[in-house]
N, C-alpha and C positions, 0 to 999 in steps of 0.2 A: 364226927361222923364222915365229913368230907375227906379227911386225911386217910381214913381207913379205906374208903372207896378208891381213892387215888392209888394207894399201895396195891390194892387188889387188881386194879386195871393195869398197873405197871407190871405186876407179877404175871398176869395173863398174857400180856404182850411179849414179855420176856420168854415165857414158855412157848408161845406160838413161834417166836423167832428162832428159838433153839430147835424146835421140831421141824420147821421149814428148812433150816440150814443143814440139818443132819438127816433129812428124809431120804436122800439118794446116796448117802455116804456108804451104805452097805451094798449098794448095787455095784457090780463090776463084772469084768470078763473073767471067767474061770479059765485055768490053764488049758483045759481040754476044748474050750471054745475059741481059743486064739487062732487056730488054724483056719477058721472060717473067714477071719478078717485078713489073713495073709494071702488069700487067693488072688490071682491076677485080675479077675474080673471085679474085685472089690476095690481096686486101686482108683484113685481120683483121676489119673491120667492114663487109663488103660488103652484108650483109642489114640494111637500115635498120630494118625492122619488128622483126626479132629483137633488134636492139640496143636499140631503144626499149622493148620488153617486158622484156628483162633488166634495163635500168636501172630500170624501174618496180618490178620485184620487189625489186631490191637496195635501192632507196631506201625502199620500204615496210617492209622488214625492219630497216634501219639507222636510220630516222628522220632521214635527212639529205637534202640536195638538192645537186646539183652534184657535182663531184669527178671527172668524166671528163676535162675539159680545163681546168677552172678550179680555183683553190685555194679552200680553205675548205669548211665543211660546216655541219651543223645544230648542232654542239656548241659553236661559238664559239672553238675552239682553233686559230686560223689559224696 
């Protein structure tokens, strides 16, 4: 009796795992919705002045330069 219960529990957990893993797999961006994400105001760095000031504060605290789009820094450990 215990072996049967154990198999049912494993089967239930397997089904639950498969459902959880595939639950969002059908969600996606349709081709006609992609233009909304390509707008300039949707960019992560759309405010150039704010980005420049944040970089200045970060590099002043860290003592490095670069690092946003190029490799390397002030420590010499490329």
